[in-house]
N, CA, C, O and the ligand as a Tripos MOL2 file, in Angstrom:
@<TRIPOS>MOLECULE
protein
  305   303    77     0     0
PROTEIN
NO_CHARGES

@<TRIPOS>ATOM
      1 N         178.4640  125.2320   46.9260 N.3       1 MET1
      2 CA        177.6680  125.6380   48.0880 C.3       1 MET1
      3 C         178.5680  126.2600   49.1460 C.2       1 MET1
      4 O         179.6320  125.7350   49.4750 O.2       1 MET1
      5 N         178.1350  127.3330   49.6400 N.am      2 THR2
      6 CA        178.9380  127.9420   50.7200 C.3       2 THR2
      7 C         178.0170  128.1880   51.9650 C.2       2 THR2
      8 O         178.0780  129.2180   52.6360 O.2       2 THR2
      9 N         177.2050  127.2070   52.1990 N.am      3 ALA3
     10 CA        176.3120  127.3130   53.3470 C.3       3 ALA3
     11 C         177.1080  127.2040   54.6400 C.2       3 ALA3
     12 O         177.7320  126.1850   54.9370 O.2       3 ALA3
     13 N         177.0630  128.2550   55.3660 N.am      4 VAL4
     14 CA        177.7650  128.2820   56.6220 C.3       4 VAL4
     15 C         176.7640  128.0470   57.7480 C.2       4 VAL4
     16 O         175.9040  128.8880   58.0060 O.2       4 VAL4
     17 N         176.8770  126.9080   58.4130 N.am      5 THR5
     18 CA        176.0520  126.6710   59.5380 C.3       5 THR5
     19 C         176.7010  127.2010   60.8080 C.2       5 THR5
     20 O         177.5010  126.5450   61.4750 O.2       5 THR5
     21 N         176.3020  128.4300   61.0920 N.am      6 ALA6
     22 CA        176.9040  129.0490   62.3230 C.3       6 ALA6
     23 C         176.0660  128.7890   63.4970 C.2       6 ALA6
     24 O         175.0730  129.4790   63.7260 O.2       6 ALA6
     25 N         176.4300  127.8150   64.2520 N.am      7 LEU7
     26 CA        175.7200  127.5260   65.4830 C.3       7 LEU7
     27 C         176.1740  128.4790   66.5820 C.2       7 LEU7
     28 O         177.3620  128.7160   66.8030 O.2       7 LEU7
     29 N         175.1800  128.9970   67.2410 N.am      8 LEU8
     30 CA        175.4960  129.9920   68.3260 C.3       8 LEU8
     31 C         175.8610  129.2120   69.6110 C.2       8 LEU8
     32 O         175.3500  128.1330   69.9110 O.2       8 LEU8
     33 N         176.7360  129.8220   70.2950 N.am      9 VAL9
     34 CA        177.0980  129.2810   71.6180 C.3       9 VAL9
     35 C         176.5020  130.1960   72.6380 C.2       9 VAL9
     36 O         176.9650  131.3140   72.8650 O.2       9 VAL9
     37 N         175.4590  129.6900   73.2480 N.am     10 TRP10
     38 CA        174.8010  130.5140   74.2690 C.3      10 TRP10
     39 C         174.7610  129.7400   75.6070 C.2      10 TRP10
     40 O         173.7130  129.3070   76.0850 O.2      10 TRP10
     41 N         175.9290  129.6030   76.1540 N.am     11 ARG11
     42 CA        176.0190  128.8760   77.4280 C.3      11 ARG11
     43 C         175.9100  129.8020   78.6280 C.2      11 ARG11
     44 O         175.6250  129.3410   79.7330 O.2      11 ARG11
     45 N         176.1220  131.0490   78.4430 N.am     12 ASP12
     46 CA        176.1010  131.9550   79.5080 C.3      12 ASP12
     47 C         174.6970  132.0560   80.0800 C.2      12 ASP12
     48 O         173.7190  132.0210   79.3330 O.2      12 ASP12
     49 N         174.5860  132.1820   81.4080 N.am     13 SER13
     50 CA        173.2680  132.2090   82.0690 C.3      13 SER13
     51 C         172.4540  133.4180   81.6660 C.2      13 SER13
     52 O         171.2360  133.4310   81.8430 O.2      13 SER13
     53 N         173.1280  134.4690   81.1100 N.am     14 CYS14
     54 CA        172.4010  135.6540   80.6620 C.3      14 CYS14
     55 C         171.4140  135.3490   79.5220 C.2      14 CYS14
     56 O         170.5550  136.1680   79.1970 O.2      14 CYS14
     57 N         171.5520  134.1620   78.9260 N.am     15 HIS15
     58 CA        170.6890  133.8080   77.7930 C.3      15 HIS15
     59 C         169.3950  133.1200   78.2530 C.2      15 HIS15
     60 O         168.5120  132.8170   77.4510 O.2      15 HIS15
     61 N         169.3130  132.8870   79.5440 N.am     16 PHE16
     62 CA        168.1590  132.0910   80.0320 C.3      16 PHE16
     63 C         167.4350  132.9540   81.1050 C.2      16 PHE16
     64 O         168.0060  133.3260   82.1300 O.2      16 PHE16
     65 N         166.1970  133.2380   80.8190 N.am     17 ASP17
     66 CA        165.3690  133.9820   81.7480 C.3      17 ASP17
     67 C         164.5160  132.9710   82.5670 C.2      17 ASP17
     68 O         163.5680  132.3740   82.0560 O.2      17 ASP17
     69 N         164.8880  132.8130   83.8280 N.am     18 HIS18
     70 CA        164.2340  131.8650   84.6860 C.3      18 HIS18
     71 C         162.7890  132.2850   85.0550 C.2      18 HIS18
     72 O         161.9820  131.4750   85.5120 O.2      18 HIS18
     73 N         162.5140  133.5280   84.8460 N.am     19 TRP19
     74 CA        161.2500  134.0790   85.3750 C.3      19 TRP19
     75 C         160.1300  134.1730   84.3400 C.2      19 TRP19
     76 O         158.9570  134.1690   84.7150 O.2      19 TRP19
     77 N         160.4500  134.2560   83.0750 N.am     20 ALA20
     78 CA        159.3730  134.5100   82.1490 C.3      20 ALA20
     79 C         159.6820  133.9290   80.7700 C.2      20 ALA20
     80 O         160.8080  134.0100   80.2770 O.2      20 ALA20
     81 N         158.6730  133.3550   80.1770 N.am     21 ASP21
     82 CA        158.7200  133.0090   78.7580 C.3      21 ASP21
     83 C         158.1370  134.1630   78.0190 C.2      21 ASP21
     84 O         157.0530  134.6150   78.3890 O.2      21 ASP21
     85 N         158.7790  134.6840   76.9890 N.am     22 LEU22
     86 CA        158.2810  135.7450   76.2250 C.3      22 LEU22
     87 C         158.2320  135.2630   74.7680 C.2      22 LEU22
     88 O         158.9540  134.3490   74.3700 O.2      22 LEU22
     89 N         157.3400  135.9200   73.9750 N.am     23 PRO23
     90 CA        157.1940  135.4860   72.5560 C.3      23 PRO23
     91 C         158.5340  135.7310   71.7900 C.2      23 PRO23
     92 O         159.0990  136.8230   71.8430 O.2      23 PRO23
     93 N         158.9950  134.7260   71.1100 N.am     24 CYS24
     94 CA        160.1680  134.8360   70.2880 C.3      24 CYS24
     95 C         159.9540  135.9450   69.2440 C.2      24 CYS24
     96 O         158.9000  136.0080   68.6110 O.2      24 CYS24
     97 N         160.9500  136.8100   69.0690 N.am     25 VAL25
     98 CA        160.7890  137.8870   68.1130 C.3      25 VAL25
     99 C         160.7210  137.3960   66.6950 C.2      25 VAL25
    100 O         160.3250  138.1240   65.7840 O.2      25 VAL25
    101 N         161.1080  136.1560   66.5160 N.am     26 LEU26
    102 CA        161.1480  135.6430   65.1420 C.3      26 LEU26
    103 C         159.9880  134.7330   64.8040 C.2      26 LEU26
    104 O         159.4180  134.8430   63.7190 O.2      26 LEU26
    105 N         159.6300  133.8530   65.6900 N.am     27 CYS27
    106 CA        158.5170  132.8800   65.4080 C.3      27 CYS27
    107 C         157.3020  133.0840   66.2590 C.2      27 CYS27
    108 O         156.2460  132.5350   65.9460 O.2      27 CYS27
    109 N         157.4000  133.8680   67.3530 N.am     28 GLY28
    110 CA        156.2200  134.1690   68.1330 C.3      28 GLY28
    111 C         155.8480  133.1890   69.2250 C.2      28 GLY28
    112 O         154.9690  133.4640   70.0420 O.2      28 GLY28
    113 N         156.5320  132.0160   69.2410 N.am     29 SER29
    114 CA        156.2730  131.0780   70.3130 C.3      29 SER29
    115 C         157.0500  131.4350   71.6300 C.2      29 SER29
    116 O         158.1530  131.9770   71.5620 O.2      29 SER29
    117 N         156.5140  131.1540   72.7160 N.am     30 PRO30
    118 CA        157.1680  131.5290   74.0110 C.3      30 PRO30
    119 C         158.5580  130.8720   74.1370 C.2      30 PRO30
    120 O         158.7500  129.7150   73.7620 O.2      30 PRO30
    121 N         159.4900  131.6210   74.6610 N.am     31 THR31
    122 CA        160.8120  131.1030   74.9190 C.3      31 THR31
    123 C         161.4090  131.7320   76.1240 C.2      31 THR31
    124 O         161.2080  132.9240   76.3570 O.2      31 THR31
    125 N         162.1360  130.9840   76.9040 N.am     32 PRO32
    126 CA        162.9390  131.5710   78.0360 C.3      32 PRO32
    127 C         164.2550  132.1120   77.5730 C.2      32 PRO32
    128 O         164.9700  132.7260   78.3640 O.2      32 PRO32
    129 N         164.6160  131.9100   76.3060 N.am     33 LEU33
    130 CA        165.9230  132.2760   75.8670 C.3      33 LEU33
    131 C         165.9700  133.7400   75.4870 C.2      33 LEU33
    132 O         164.9860  134.3220   75.0300 O.2      33 LEU33
    133 N         167.1550  134.3230   75.6900 N.am     34 ARG34
    134 CA        167.3370  135.7610   75.3110 C.3      34 ARG34
    135 C         168.6360  135.9220   74.5510 C.2      34 ARG34
    136 O         169.6250  135.2320   74.7970 O.2      34 ARG34
    137 N         168.5960  136.8190   73.6580 N.am     35 SER35
    138 CA        169.7930  137.1590   72.9760 C.3      35 SER35
    139 C         170.7170  138.0640   73.8200 C.2      35 SER35
    140 O         170.3580  138.4280   74.9400 O.2      35 SER35
    141 N         171.8620  138.4180   73.3110 N.am     36 HIS36
    142 CA        172.7210  139.3470   74.0610 C.3      36 HIS36
    143 C         172.0420  140.6780   74.2020 C.2      36 HIS36
    144 O         172.3080  141.3940   75.1670 O.2      36 HIS36
    145 N         171.1830  141.0410   73.2890 N.am     37 LYS37
    146 CA        170.4650  142.2900   73.3440 C.3      37 LYS37
    147 C         169.1210  142.1860   74.0140 C.2      37 LYS37
    148 O         168.2600  143.0570   73.8850 O.2      37 LYS37
    149 N         168.9570  141.0340   74.7740 N.am     38 LYS38
    150 CA        167.7580  140.8400   75.5740 C.3      38 LYS38
    151 C         166.5080  140.6450   74.7900 C.2      38 LYS38
    152 O         165.4050  140.8130   75.3100 O.2      38 LYS38
    153 N         166.6620  140.2890   73.5340 N.am     39 GLU39
    154 CA        165.4820  139.9400   72.7060 C.3      39 GLU39
    155 C         165.1010  138.5330   73.0270 C.2      39 GLU39
    156 O         165.9680  137.6590   73.0580 O.2      39 GLU39
    157 N         163.8240  138.2670   73.2720 N.am     40 PRO40
    158 CA        163.4190  136.8970   73.4680 C.3      40 PRO40
    159 C         163.4800  136.1960   72.0800 C.2      40 PRO40
    160 O         162.8390  136.6370   71.1260 O.2      40 PRO40
    161 N         164.2160  135.1660   71.9990 N.am     41 VAL41
    162 CA        164.3950  134.4200   70.7290 C.3      41 VAL41
    163 C         164.9110  133.0510   70.9530 C.2      41 VAL41
    164 O         165.8190  132.8650   71.7640 O.2      41 VAL41
    165 N         164.3690  132.0640   70.2640 N.am     42 HIS42
    166 CA        164.9280  130.7460   70.3120 C.3      42 HIS42
    167 C         166.2840  130.7230   69.6770 C.2      42 HIS42
    168 O         166.5300  131.4260   68.6960 O.2      42 HIS42
    169 N         167.1740  129.9200   70.2240 N.am     43 LYS43
    170 CA        168.5140  129.8160   69.6570 C.3      43 LYS43
    171 C         168.4230  129.3530   68.1730 C.2      43 LYS43
    172 O         169.1080  129.9020   67.3100 O.2      43 LYS43
    173 N         167.5720  128.3410   67.8900 N.am     44 VAL44
    174 CA        167.4780  127.8780   66.5270 C.3      44 VAL44
    175 C         166.9270  128.9410   65.6360 C.2      44 VAL44
    176 O         167.3160  129.0140   64.4710 O.2      44 VAL44
    177 N         166.0330  129.7770   66.1250 N.am     45 CYS45
    178 CA        165.4820  130.8230   65.3220 C.3      45 CYS45
    179 C         166.5390  131.8640   65.0300 C.2      45 CYS45
    180 O         166.6050  132.3660   63.9080 O.2      45 CYS45
    181 N         167.3860  132.2140   66.0230 N.am     46 ALA46
    182 CA        168.4530  133.1260   65.8370 C.3      46 ALA46
    183 C         169.4460  132.5940   64.7830 C.2      46 ALA46
    184 O         169.9110  133.3300   63.9130 O.2      46 ALA46
    185 N         169.7510  131.2920   64.8950 N.am     47 GLU47
    186 CA        170.6900  130.7180   63.9600 C.3      47 GLU47
    187 C         170.1340  130.7770   62.5290 C.2      47 GLU47
    188 O         170.8440  131.0920   61.5740 O.2      47 GLU47
    189 N         168.8400  130.4630   62.4220 N.am     48 ALA48
    190 CA        168.1760  130.4860   61.1190 C.3      48 ALA48
    191 C         168.1900  131.9340   60.5740 C.2      48 ALA48
    192 O         168.4300  132.1750   59.3910 O.2      48 ALA48
    193 N         167.9240  132.8720   61.4850 N.am     49 TRP49
    194 CA        167.9380  134.2810   61.0760 C.3      49 TRP49
    195 C         169.3020  134.6770   60.5500 C.2      49 TRP49
    196 O         169.4320  135.3260   59.5130 O.2      49 TRP49
    197 N         170.3050  134.2700   61.2920 N.am     50 ASN50
    198 CA        171.6710  134.5960   60.8650 C.3      50 ASN50
    199 C         171.9650  134.0810   59.4660 C.2      50 ASN50
    200 O         172.6150  134.7330   58.6480 O.2      50 ASN50
    201 N         171.4600  132.8910   59.2360 N.am     51 GLN51
    202 CA        171.7240  132.2940   57.9110 C.3      51 GLN51
    203 C         170.9130  133.0070   56.8270 C.2      51 GLN51
    204 O         171.3600  133.1220   55.6860 O.2      51 GLN51
    205 N         169.7390  133.4780   57.1850 N.am     52 ALA52
    206 CA        168.9190  134.1650   56.1970 C.3      52 ALA52
    207 C         169.3650  135.5460   56.0130 C.2      52 ALA52
    208 O         169.0460  136.1520   54.9900 O.2      52 ALA52
    209 N         170.1110  136.1150   56.9680 N.am     53 ASN53
    210 CA        170.5470  137.5190   56.8560 C.3      53 ASN53
    211 C         172.0620  137.6610   57.0580 C.2      53 ASN53
    212 O         172.5290  138.2980   58.0020 O.2      53 ASN53
    213 N         172.8160  137.0350   56.1230 N.am     54 PRO54
    214 CA        174.2670  137.0100   56.3340 C.3      54 PRO54
    215 C         174.8590  138.4250   56.3970 C.2      54 PRO54
    216 O         175.9050  138.6250   57.0130 O.2      54 PRO54
    217 N         174.2090  139.3950   55.7740 N.am     55 ARG55
    218 CA        174.7790  140.7630   55.8250 C.3      55 ARG55
    219 C         174.6300  141.4050   57.1660 C.2      55 ARG55
    220 O         175.2840  142.4080   57.4540 O.2      55 ARG55
    221 N         173.7570  140.8330   58.0190 N.am     56 GLU56
    222 CA        173.5160  141.3880   59.3010 C.3      56 GLU56
    223 C         174.4990  140.8080   60.3790 C.2      56 GLU56
    224 O         174.5750  141.2800   61.5130 O.2      56 GLU56
    225 N         175.2300  139.7690   59.9450 N.am     57 LEU57
    226 CA        176.0560  139.0700   60.9240 C.3      57 LEU57
    227 C         177.0260  139.9820   61.6180 C.2      57 LEU57
    228 O         177.2150  139.9050   62.8320 O.2      57 LEU57
    229 N         177.6510  140.8620   60.8310 N.am     58 GLY58
    230 CA        178.6470  141.7280   61.3950 C.3      58 GLY58
    231 C         178.0740  142.7500   62.3690 C.2      58 GLY58
    232 O         178.8190  143.3990   63.1030 O.2      58 GLY58
    233 N         176.7700  142.8930   62.3760 N.am     59 LYS59
    234 CA        176.1550  143.9210   63.2430 C.3      59 LYS59
    235 C         175.8650  143.3370   64.6020 C.2      59 LYS59
    236 O         175.4890  144.0650   65.5210 O.2      59 LYS59
    237 N         176.0370  141.9870   64.7570 N.am     60 GLY60
    238 CA        176.0140  141.4380   66.0410 C.3      60 GLY60
    239 C         174.6280  141.3770   66.7340 C.2      60 GLY60
    240 O         174.5220  141.5230   67.9520 O.2      60 GLY60
    241 N         173.5760  141.1560   65.9190 N.am     61 ARG61
    242 CA        172.2760  140.9970   66.5560 C.3      61 ARG61
    243 C         172.2410  139.7110   67.3540 C.2      61 ARG61
    244 O         171.8700  139.7110   68.5280 O.2      61 ARG61
    245 N         172.6190  138.6360   66.7340 N.am     62 PHE62
    246 CA        172.6480  137.3260   67.4230 C.3      62 PHE62
    247 C         174.0950  136.8170   67.2910 C.2      62 PHE62
    248 O         174.5430  136.4240   66.2140 O.2      62 PHE62
    249 N         174.7920  136.8420   68.4100 N.am     63 VAL63
    250 CA        176.1700  136.4280   68.3670 C.3      63 VAL63
    251 C         176.4260  135.3750   69.4810 C.2      63 VAL63
    252 O         175.6700  135.2680   70.4470 O.2      63 VAL63
    253 N         177.5030  134.6230   69.3050 N.am     64 SER64
    254 CA        177.8200  133.6440   70.3290 C.3      64 SER64
    255 C         178.5290  134.3160   71.4830 C.2      64 SER64
    256 O         179.0440  135.4280   71.3700 O.2      64 SER64
    257 N         178.5380  133.6240   72.5670 N.am     65 ASP65
    258 CA        179.3270  134.0770   73.7400 C.3      65 ASP65
    259 C         180.7870  134.1710   73.3360 C.2      65 ASP65
    260 O         181.2810  133.4370   72.4800 O.2      65 ASP65
    261 N         181.4390  135.0950   73.9820 N.am     66 ALA66
    262 CA        182.8900  135.1190   73.8790 C.3      66 ALA66
    263 C         183.4400  133.8470   74.4290 C.2      66 ALA66
    264 O         183.1330  133.4670   75.5590 O.2      66 ALA66
    265 N         184.2710  133.1620   73.6300 N.am     67 GLN67
    266 CA        184.7530  131.9120   74.1360 C.3      67 GLN67
    267 C         186.1520  132.0140   74.6830 C.2      67 GLN67
    268 O         186.9930  132.7790   74.2130 O.2      67 GLN67
    269 N         186.3550  131.2150   75.6880 N.am     68 THR68
    270 CA        187.6970  131.1750   76.3000 C.3      68 THR68
    271 C         188.6310  130.5590   75.2540 C.2      68 THR68
    272 O         188.4050  129.4480   74.7760 O.2      68 THR68
    273 N         189.6530  131.2830   74.9210 N.am     69 ARG69
    274 CA        190.5040  130.8550   73.8220 C.3      69 ARG69
    275 C         191.6430  130.0020   74.3670 C.2      69 ARG69
    276 O         192.2510  130.2770   75.4010 O.2      69 ARG69
    277 N         191.8820  128.9580   73.6010 N.am     70 ARG70
    278 CA        193.0740  128.1580   73.9500 C.3      70 ARG70
    279 C         194.1860  128.3620   72.9420 C.2      70 ARG70
    280 O         195.2500  127.7470   73.0160 O.2      70 ARG70
    281 N         193.9010  129.2670   71.9760 N.am     71 THR71
    282 CA        194.9850  129.5180   71.0380 C.3      71 THR71
    283 C         196.1710  130.1730   71.7350 C.2      71 THR71
    284 O         196.0150  130.9660   72.6630 O.2      71 THR71
    285 N         197.3180  129.8280   71.2760 N.am     72 LYS72
    286 CA        198.4950  130.3100   71.9780 C.3      72 LYS72
    287 C         198.6900  131.8040   71.6430 C.2      72 LYS72
    288 O         198.6760  132.2290   70.4870 O.2      72 LYS72
    289 N         198.8620  132.5250   72.6750 N.am     73 ASN73
    290 CA        199.2460  133.8990   72.5410 C.3      73 ASN73
    291 C         200.7740  133.9990   72.4130 C.2      73 ASN73
    292 O         201.5520  133.3700   73.1300 O.2      73 ASN73
    293 N         201.1240  134.8230   71.4660 N.am     74 VAL74
    294 CA        202.5720  134.9150   71.2020 C.3      74 VAL74
    295 C         203.1890  136.0960   71.9060 C.2      74 VAL74
    296 O         204.2310  136.6250   71.5180 O.2      74 VAL74
    297 N         202.4900  136.4920   72.9760 N.am     75 HIS75
    298 CA        203.0700  137.5670   73.7990 C.3      75 HIS75
    299 C         204.2470  137.0480   74.5830 C.2      75 HIS75
    300 O         204.2410  135.9290   75.0950 O.2      75 HIS75
    301 N         205.2540  137.8870   74.6630 N.am     76 ALA76
    302 CA        206.4350  137.4460   75.3410 C.3      76 ALA76
    303 C         206.2370  137.5020   76.8800 C.2      76 ALA76
    304 O         207.1490  137.1580   77.6320 O.2      76 ALA76
    305 ZN        161.4940  131.2030   67.7860 Zn       77 ZN77
@<TRIPOS>BOND
     1     1     2 1
     2     2     3 1
     3     3     4 2
     4     3     5 am
     5     5     6 1
     6     6     7 1
     7     7     8 2
     8     7     9 am
     9     9    10 1
    10    10    11 1
    11    11    12 2
    12    11    13 am
    13    13    14 1
    14    14    15 1
    15    15    16 2
    16    15    17 am
    17    17    18 1
    18    18    19 1
    19    19    20 2
    20    19    21 am
    21    21    22 1
    22    22    23 1
    23    23    24 2
    24    23    25 am
    25    25    26 1
    26    26    27 1
    27    27    28 2
    28    27    29 am
    29    29    30 1
    30    30    31 1
    31    31    32 2
    32    31    33 am
    33    33    34 1
    34    34    35 1
    35    35    36 2
    36    35    37 am
    37    37    38 1
    38    38    39 1
    39    39    40 2
    40    39    41 am
    41    41    42 1
    42    42    43 1
    43    43    44 2
    44    43    45 am
    45    45    46 1
    46    46    47 1
    47    47    48 2
    48    47    49 am
    49    49    50 1
    50    50    51 1
    51    51    52 2
    52    51    53 am
    53    53    54 1
    54    54    55 1
    55    55    56 2
    56    55    57 am
    57    57    58 1
    58    58    59 1
    59    59    60 2
    60    59    61 am
    61    61    62 1
    62    62    63 1
    63    63    64 2
    64    63    65 am
    65    65    66 1
    66    66    67 1
    67    67    68 2
    68    67    69 am
    69    69    70 1
    70    70    71 1
    71    71    72 2
    72    71    73 am
    73    73    74 1
    74    74    75 1
    75    75    76 2
    76    75    77 am
    77    77    78 1
    78    78    79 1
    79    79    80 2
    80    79    81 am
    81    81    82 1
    82    82    83 1
    83    83    84 2
    84    83    85 am
    85    85    86 1
    86    86    87 1
    87    87    88 2
    88    87    89 am
    89    89    90 1
    90    90    91 1
    91    91    92 2
    92    91    93 am
    93    93    94 1
    94    94    95 1
    95    95    96 2
    96    95    97 am
    97    97    98 1
    98    98    99 1
    99    99   100 2
   100    99   101 am
   101   101   102 1
   102   102   103 1
   103   103   104 2
   104   103   105 am
   105   105   106 1
   106   106   107 1
   107   107   108 2
   108   107   109 am
   109   109   110 1
   110   110   111 1
   111   111   112 2
   112   111   113 am
   113   113   114 1
   114   114   115 1
   115   115   116 2
   116   115   117 am
   117   117   118 1
   118   118   119 1
   119   119   120 2
   120   119   121 am
   121   121   122 1
   122   122   123 1
   123   123   124 2
   124   123   125 am
   125   125   126 1
   126   126   127 1
   127   127   128 2
   128   127   129 am
   129   129   130 1
   130   130   131 1
   131   131   132 2
   132   131   133 am
   133   133   134 1
   134   134   135 1
   135   135   136 2
   136   135   137 am
   137   137   138 1
   138   138   139 1
   139   139   140 2
   140   139   141 am
   141   141   142 1
   142   142   143 1
   143   143   144 2
   144   143   145 am
   145   145   146 1
   146   146   147 1
   147   147   148 2
   148   147   149 am
   149   149   150 1
   150   150   151 1
   151   151   152 2
   152   151   153 am
   153   153   154 1
   154   154   155 1
   155   155   156 2
   156   155   157 am
   157   157   158 1
   158   158   159 1
   159   159   160 2
   160   159   161 am
   161   161   162 1
   162   162   163 1
   163   163   164 2
   164   163   165 am
   165   165   166 1
   166   166   167 1
   167   167   168 2
   168   167   169 am
   169   169   170 1
   170   170   171 1
   171   171   172 2
   172   171   173 am
   173   173   174 1
   174   174   175 1
   175   175   176 2
   176   175   177 am
   177   177   178 1
   178   178   179 1
   179   179   180 2
   180   179   181 am
   181   181   182 1
   182   182   183 1
   183   183   184 2
   184   183   185 am
   185   185   186 1
   186   186   187 1
   187   187   188 2
   188   187   189 am
   189   189   190 1
   190   190   191 1
   191   191   192 2
   192   191   193 am
   193   193   194 1
   194   194   195 1
   195   195   196 2
   196   195   197 am
   197   197   198 1
   198   198   199 1
   199   199   200 2
   200   199   201 am
   201   201   202 1
   202   202   203 1
   203   203   204 2
   204   203   205 am
   205   205   206 1
   206   206   207 1
   207   207   208 2
   208   207   209 am
   209   209   210 1
   210   210   211 1
   211   211   212 2
   212   211   213 am
   213   213   214 1
   214   214   215 1
   215   215   216 2
   216   215   217 am
   217   217   218 1
   218   218   219 1
   219   219   220 2
   220   219   221 am
   221   221   222 1
   222   222   223 1
   223   223   224 2
   224   223   225 am
   225   225   226 1
   226   226   227 1
   227   227   228 2
   228   227   229 am
   229   229   230 1
   230   230   231 1
   231   231   232 2
   232   231   233 am
   233   233   234 1
   234   234   235 1
   235   235   236 2
   236   235   237 am
   237   237   238 1
   238   238   239 1
   239   239   240 2
   240   239   241 am
   241   241   242 1
   242   242   243 1
   243   243   244 2
   244   243   245 am
   245   245   246 1
   246   246   247 1
   247   247   248 2
   248   247   249 am
   249   249   250 1
   250   250   251 1
   251   251   252 2
   252   251   253 am
   253   253   254 1
   254   254   255 1
   255   255   256 2
   256   255   257 am
   257   257   258 1
   258   258   259 1
   259   259   260 2
   260   259   261 am
   261   261   262 1
   262   262   263 1
   263   263   264 2
   264   263   265 am
   265   265   266 1
   266   266   267 1
   267   267   268 2
   268   267   269 am
   269   269   270 1
   270   270   271 1
   271   271   272 2
   272   271   273 am
   273   273   274 1
   274   274   275 1
   275   275   276 2
   276   275   277 am
   277   277   278 1
   278   278   279 1
   279   279   280 2
   280   279   281 am
   281   281   282 1
   282   282   283 1
   283   283   284 2
   284   283   285 am
   285   285   286 1
   286   286   287 1
   287   287   288 2
   288   287   289 am
   289   289   290 1
   290   290   291 1
   291   291   292 2
   292   291   293 am
   293   293   294 1
   294   294   295 1
   295   295   296 2
   296   295   297 am
   297   297   298 1
   298   298   299 1
   299   299   300 2
   300   299   301 am
   301   301   302 1
   302   302   303 1
   303   303   304 2
@<TRIPOS>SUBSTRUCTURE
     1 MET1         2 RESIDUE 1 A MET
     2 THR2         6 RESIDUE 1 A THR
     3 ALA3        10 RESIDUE 1 A ALA
     4 VAL4        14 RESIDUE 1 A VAL
     5 THR5        18 RESIDUE 1 A THR
     6 ALA6        22 RESIDUE 1 A ALA
     7 LEU7        26 RESIDUE 1 A LEU
     8 LEU8        30 RESIDUE 1 A LEU
     9 VAL9        34 RESIDUE 1 A VAL
    10 TRP10       38 RESIDUE 1 A TRP
    11 ARG11       42 RESIDUE 1 A ARG
    12 ASP12       46 RESIDUE 1 A ASP
    13 SER13       50 RESIDUE 1 A SER
    14 CYS14       54 RESIDUE 1 A CYS
    15 HIS15       58 RESIDUE 1 A HIS
    16 PHE16       62 RESIDUE 1 A PHE
    17 ASP17       66 RESIDUE 1 A ASP
    18 HIS18       70 RESIDUE 1 A HIS
    19 TRP19       74 RESIDUE 1 A TRP
    20 ALA20       78 RESIDUE 1 A ALA
    21 ASP21       82 RESIDUE 1 A ASP
    22 LEU22       86 RESIDUE 1 A LEU
    23 PRO23       90 RESIDUE 1 A PRO
    24 CYS24       94 RESIDUE 1 A CYS
    25 VAL25       98 RESIDUE 1 A VAL
    26 LEU26      102 RESIDUE 1 A LEU
    27 CYS27      106 RESIDUE 1 A CYS
    28 GLY28      110 RESIDUE 1 A GLY
    29 SER29      114 RESIDUE 1 A SER
    30 PRO30      118 RESIDUE 1 A PRO
    31 THR31      122 RESIDUE 1 A THR
    32 PRO32      126 RESIDUE 1 A PRO
    33 LEU33      130 RESIDUE 1 A LEU
    34 ARG34      134 RESIDUE 1 A ARG
    35 SER35      138 RESIDUE 1 A SER
    36 HIS36      142 RESIDUE 1 A HIS
    37 LYS37      146 RESIDUE 1 A LYS
    38 LYS38      150 RESIDUE 1 A LYS
    39 GLU39      154 RESIDUE 1 A GLU
    40 PRO40      158 RESIDUE 1 A PRO
    41 VAL41      162 RESIDUE 1 A VAL
    42 HIS42      166 RESIDUE 1 A HIS
    43 LYS43      170 RESIDUE 1 A LYS
    44 VAL44      174 RESIDUE 1 A VAL
    45 CYS45      178 RESIDUE 1 A CYS
    46 ALA46      182 RESIDUE 1 A ALA
    47 GLU47      186 RESIDUE 1 A GLU
    48 ALA48      190 RESIDUE 1 A ALA
    49 TRP49      194 RESIDUE 1 A TRP
    50 ASN50      198 RESIDUE 1 A ASN
    51 GLN51      202 RESIDUE 1 A GLN
    52 ALA52      206 RESIDUE 1 A ALA
    53 ASN53      210 RESIDUE 1 A ASN
    54 PRO54      214 RESIDUE 1 A PRO
    55 ARG55      218 RESIDUE 1 A ARG
    56 GLU56      222 RESIDUE 1 A GLU
    57 LEU57      226 RESIDUE 1 A LEU
    58 GLY58      230 RESIDUE 1 A GLY
    59 LYS59      234 RESIDUE 1 A LYS
    60 GLY60      238 RESIDUE 1 A GLY
    61 ARG61      242 RESIDUE 1 A ARG
    62 PHE62      246 RESIDUE 1 A PHE
    63 VAL63      250 RESIDUE 1 A VAL
    64 SER64      254 RESIDUE 1 A SER
    65 ASP65      258 RESIDUE 1 A ASP
    66 ALA66      262 RESIDUE 1 A ALA
    67 GLN67      266 RESIDUE 1 A GLN
    68 THR68      270 RESIDUE 1 A THR
    69 ARG69      274 RESIDUE 1 A ARG
    70 ARG70      278 RESIDUE 1 A ARG
    71 THR71      282 RESIDUE 1 A THR
    72 LYS72      286 RESIDUE 1 A LYS
    73 ASN73      290 RESIDUE 1 A ASN
    74 VAL74      294 RESIDUE 1 A VAL
    75 HIS75      298 RESIDUE 1 A HIS
    76 ALA76      302 RESIDUE 1 A ALA
    77 ZN77       305 GROUP 0 **** ****
C-alpha cells in the first residue's frame, strides 16, 4: 500500500473567510474555508480530493501553506 495521507496545512488567515459561508466545491455544504485559489472548500474535502486525484497534485489546486523551514541552509 502506498496510501499517502497528505494533510494540508492551512493556517494562514487567507484560508478563512470571516464574512461568508459558501458551498464547498466538492461536497456542496457551506464552508468558511477557502483554497489558495479562493475556491470554497472544506479542508478535509480538499485532502480527500488530493488523494482521489494524485495526478492533479502537481498542479497545485489544493496545496499547503508554504512552511517556514528549519532545514539548514548550506549557504556560506
Ligand atoms: Zn466539503
